[in-house]
C-alpha positions, 0 to 999 in steps of 0.5 A: 138193764136200762139200755137203749134198744138199737136196730139196723135196717139196710136194703141191698141188691142181690149183688151186695150194692146199697147205693149207685156208684154216683152215691145216688139212692136207688129204688130197690125196695118193694111197696111192702118193704117200704111200709115195713120201714115206715113202721120201724121209723114210727117206732124209733126215737131217732134215725142214724145216718152217715154225716155225708149222707145227711149233708149231701143228700138231705134225706127226709127220714120221716114217717110217711103214714099219717096214721103212724104220725098221729099215733106218735103224737098221741103218745107224746112224741114228735110226728117224726123221729130225730135225724142223727148224723155221724161224722168221723 
């Protein structure tokens, strides 16, 4: 079937938190996990975030690794995936 491949990646603390009560991101990922997320970003066409996150926090959502960005360009893609925001 010709359907888009979709995956979700969320980091949370052991008590189920994904953000602070002030809606400010918190560093809860390890260096190894950040590298894994960078590989996921490099493989994606777009990254979906909530509209409020996109407007309030202006996340970069970029591929950090220069080698991964160069690989995307060699494959005819932009260096970074497109930001996609959903507002309800």
